[in-house]
C-alpha positions as CSV (number, residue, x, y, z in Angstrom):
1,M,-12.0,-10.4,-34.3
2,A,-15.7,-11.1,-34.7
3,K,-17.3,-13.5,-32.2
4,K,-20.0,-16.0,-32.8
5,A,-23.2,-14.4,-34.2
6,E,-21.2,-11.3,-35.1
7,H,-19.9,-10.4,-38.6
8,I,-17.8,-7.7,-40.3
9,E,-19.3,-5.0,-42.4
10,Y,-16.9,-3.6,-45.0
11,L,-17.4,0.2,-45.4
12,D,-15.0,0.8,-48.3
13,G,-11.6,2.4,-48.1
14,G,-10.3,-0.5,-46.1
15,V,-12.5,0.3,-43.1
16,K,-14.1,-2.7,-41.3
17,L,-16.8,-2.6,-38.6
18,I,-17.9,-5.5,-36.4
19,V,-21.6,-5.7,-35.8
20,S,-23.7,-8.0,-33.7
21,P,-27.5,-8.8,-33.5
22,E,-27.7,-6.4,-30.5
23,H,-25.6,-3.6,-32.1
24,T,-26.0,-3.1,-35.8
25,F,-27.2,-0.2,-38.0
26,G,-29.8,0.7,-40.6
27,T,-30.5,3.2,-43.3
28,D,-31.1,6.0,-40.8
29,A,-27.6,5.8,-39.5
30,L,-26.1,6.0,-43.1
31,L,-28.3,9.0,-43.8
32,L,-27.3,10.8,-40.5
33,A,-23.6,10.1,-41.2
34,A,-23.9,11.8,-44.6
35,F,-26.0,14.7,-43.3
36,S,-23.8,15.5,-40.3
37,R,-20.3,14.8,-41.6
38,P,-17.8,16.9,-39.7
39,R,-15.2,19.0,-41.5
40,V,-11.7,17.5,-41.8
41,R,-10.2,18.6,-38.5
42,E,-13.4,19.2,-36.5
43,T,-14.0,17.3,-33.2
44,A,-17.2,15.4,-33.0
45,M,-19.1,13.1,-30.6
46,D,-21.8,10.5,-31.3
47,L,-24.1,10.0,-28.3
48,G,-25.5,6.5,-28.2
49,A,-23.0,5.2,-30.7
50,G,-24.0,1.5,-30.7
51,C,-21.6,-0.3,-33.0
52,G,-19.8,2.9,-33.9
53,I,-21.1,3.2,-37.5
54,L,-21.1,7.0,-37.6
55,P,-17.5,7.8,-36.5
56,F,-16.3,4.9,-38.7
57,L,-18.1,6.3,-41.7
58,W,-16.8,9.8,-40.9
59,F,-13.2,8.4,-40.8
60,R,-13.8,6.7,-44.1
61,D,-14.9,9.9,-45.6
62,G,-11.8,11.8,-44.5
63,C,-12.6,13.2,-41.1
64,R,-9.3,13.4,-39.1
65,G,-10.3,15.4,-36.0
66,D,-10.9,13.5,-32.7
67,L,-14.1,11.5,-32.9
68,Y,-15.8,10.3,-29.7
69,A,-18.3,7.4,-29.6
70,V,-20.3,7.3,-26.4
71,D,-22.5,4.5,-25.2
72,I,-24.0,3.4,-21.9
73,Q,-23.8,-0.3,-22.9
74,K,-20.4,-2.0,-22.1
75,D,-20.9,-4.6,-24.8
76,A,-21.2,-1.8,-27.4
77,I,-17.9,-0.3,-26.3
78,D,-16.3,-3.7,-26.4
79,L,-17.5,-4.1,-30.0
80,M,-16.1,-0.8,-31.0
81,Q,-12.8,-1.5,-29.4
82,R,-12.5,-4.8,-31.3
83,S,-13.4,-3.0,-34.5
84,L,-10.6,-0.5,-33.9
85,R,-8.2,-3.4,-33.6
86,E,-9.3,-4.5,-37.0
87,N,-8.4,-1.0,-38.3
88,P,-4.9,-0.1,-37.1
89,Q,-4.9,2.9,-39.5
90,I,-7.6,4.6,-37.3
91,R,-6.1,6.6,-34.5
92,N,-8.7,9.3,-33.9
93,I,-11.8,7.3,-32.8
94,F,-12.3,7.1,-29.0
95,P,-15.0,4.9,-27.5
96,L,-16.4,6.2,-24.1
97,H,-18.4,4.0,-21.8
98,A,-20.6,6.6,-20.1
99,D,-24.1,7.7,-19.2
100,L,-24.5,10.7,-21.5
101,R,-26.6,12.5,-18.8
102,E,-23.5,12.4,-16.5
103,L,-20.8,12.8,-19.1
104,P,-20.7,16.7,-19.1
105,D,-19.6,16.6,-15.5
106,H,-16.5,14.6,-16.5
107,F,-15.8,15.7,-20.1
108,S,-14.6,19.2,-20.5
109,R,-13.4,19.4,-24.1
110,P,-15.9,21.5,-26.3
111,M,-17.0,19.7,-29.4
112,D,-17.5,21.2,-32.9
113,M,-20.4,18.8,-33.5
114,I,-22.5,16.4,-31.5
115,V,-24.7,13.8,-33.3
116,M,-27.4,11.5,-31.9
117,N,-29.9,9.0,-33.3
118,P,-32.2,9.3,-30.2
119,P,-34.9,7.0,-29.0
120,Y,-37.8,7.0,-31.5
121,F,-40.6,6.4,-29.1
122,P,-41.5,7.9,-25.8
123,E,-41.5,5.5,-22.8
124,G,-44.6,3.3,-22.6
125,S,-45.5,3.6,-26.3
126,G,-45.6,0.6,-28.7
127,A,-44.6,-2.9,-27.9
128,P,-41.3,-3.1,-26.0
129,P,-38.5,-4.9,-28.0
130,Q,-37.4,-8.2,-26.6
131,I,-33.7,-7.4,-26.7
132,K,-32.5,-5.1,-24.0
133,S,-30.1,-3.1,-26.3
134,A,-32.9,-2.5,-28.7
135,Q,-35.2,-1.3,-25.9
136,I,-32.5,1.2,-24.9
137,A,-32.1,2.4,-28.5
138,R,-35.7,2.7,-29.4
139,H,-37.5,3.9,-26.2
140,D,-36.5,6.9,-24.1
141,G,-37.1,5.3,-20.7
142,S,-33.5,5.7,-19.8
143,C,-32.9,9.1,-21.4
144,T,-35.4,11.6,-22.7
145,L,-35.0,14.0,-25.6
146,A,-34.8,16.9,-23.2
147,Q,-31.9,15.2,-21.3
148,L,-30.1,14.4,-24.6
149,C,-30.3,18.0,-25.8
150,E,-29.3,19.3,-22.3
151,S,-26.2,17.1,-22.3
152,A,-25.3,18.0,-25.9
153,A,-25.6,21.7,-25.1
154,K,-23.1,21.4,-22.3
155,M,-20.5,19.7,-24.5
156,V,-20.8,21.5,-27.8
157,K,-19.0,24.8,-28.2
158,F,-20.9,28.1,-28.7
159,G,-21.7,28.1,-32.4
160,G,-21.2,24.4,-32.6
161,R,-23.7,22.0,-34.2
162,L,-26.1,19.3,-33.0
163,A,-27.4,16.9,-35.7
164,V,-30.3,14.5,-35.0
165,S,-32.3,11.9,-36.9
166,I,-35.9,11.4,-35.7
167,P,-39.2,10.3,-37.1
168,P,-41.7,13.1,-38.0
169,H,-44.1,12.3,-35.1
170,R,-41.4,13.4,-32.7
171,L,-40.2,16.5,-34.5
172,C,-42.1,19.0,-32.3
173,D,-40.7,17.3,-29.2
174,L,-37.2,17.7,-30.6
175,F,-37.6,21.3,-31.5
176,C,-38.9,22.1,-28.0
177,A,-36.1,20.2,-26.4
178,M,-33.5,21.9,-28.5
179,R,-34.8,25.4,-27.9
180,E,-35.1,24.7,-24.2
181,S,-31.3,23.9,-24.3
182,R,-30.6,27.0,-26.3
183,I,-29.8,25.1,-29.5
184,E,-31.7,26.7,-32.4
185,P,-33.0,24.4,-35.2
186,K,-31.4,25.7,-38.3
187,R,-31.6,23.0,-41.0
188,A,-34.1,20.2,-41.6
189,R,-34.4,17.6,-44.3
190,F,-37.3,15.1,-44.7
191,V,-36.6,11.6,-45.9
192,C,-39.2,9.8,-48.1
193,Q,-39.2,6.5,-49.9
194,R,-40.2,8.1,-53.2
195,E,-41.9,11.1,-54.7
196,N,-45.3,11.9,-53.1
197,A,-44.7,9.5,-50.2
198,A,-45.1,10.7,-46.7
199,P,-41.7,11.2,-44.9
200,W,-40.6,8.5,-42.4
201,L,-37.5,10.3,-41.0
202,V,-36.3,13.9,-40.5
203,L,-32.7,15.0,-40.3
204,V,-32.2,18.1,-38.2
205,E,-29.2,20.3,-37.5
206,G,-29.2,22.9,-34.7
207,R,-26.7,25.5,-33.7
208,R,-25.9,26.4,-30.1
209,G,-26.6,30.1,-29.6
210,G,-27.9,30.4,-33.2
211,K,-30.5,33.0,-34.3
212,S,-34.0,31.8,-35.2
213,G,-34.5,30.8,-38.9
214,L,-35.0,27.2,-40.1
215,R,-34.0,26.2,-43.6
216,V,-36.0,23.2,-44.9
217,E,-34.1,21.4,-47.7
218,N,-35.5,19.4,-50.5
219,N,-36.7,15.9,-49.6
220,L,-34.2,13.1,-49.7
221,L,-35.7,10.2,-51.6
222,I,-34.6,6.7,-50.9
223,E,-35.4,5.7,-54.5
224,S,-33.0,8.2,-56.1
225,E,-29.6,8.7,-57.6
226,E,-28.6,10.7,-54.5
227,M,-29.3,7.7,-52.2
228,E,-27.3,5.5,-54.6
229,K,-24.3,7.8,-54.1
230,I,-24.7,7.5,-50.3
231,L,-24.9,3.7,-50.5
232,R,-22.3,3.2,-53.2
233,P,-19.1,3.4,-51.1
234,Y,-20.7,1.1,-48.5
235,R,-21.6,-1.5,-51.1
236,K,-18.3,-1.3,-53.0
237,D,-16.5,-3.9,-50.9
238,R,-19.4,-6.2,-50.4
């Protein structure tokens, strides 16, 4: 049940998600969910899951392997647990209240895929958000890209995948952090508002133990039929 100031987002297919002012989602999450979708029986983990939008979208799209949603904020975990009570048909999403830097010491099951929408700004850059949850989500003062990649490398199986969304100005930092953790960047896609516009987001997939060789896919345009197809299921029940 949604509390005061919260509301329910309807994701199509009968899937409902409770969001709050502190824990909601944007276009980047929808894009990352589509870019990273696990195969039907694969296990996957979302690091810094917030309201849980990625695993809930994966379930909607037919993923039936175990899906883990990790967040350091207890109120985010509470939100996901209440969302699960709204969806009794979902039995394969597991919220985990944990610091992802310490999680590899306690979580031994190798994942097929790990996904993260990491902090967009290095600590000390830009004006700090007023809401604590937004500060954790947007700035890497509590967890750096290097720490994120290091933890992911310990939990994804050899040959498994790490998918990340990040703004272009942090792409070099991400590639360095991935390679330092022996995750090789293999696939990248730039997101632009329209033709001839500069990209504002990059979707990246790396493979643990992969050989060098990066494939850059065609740009994903927000103002396009492809984007309409991504948004259509989300909008259908609205």
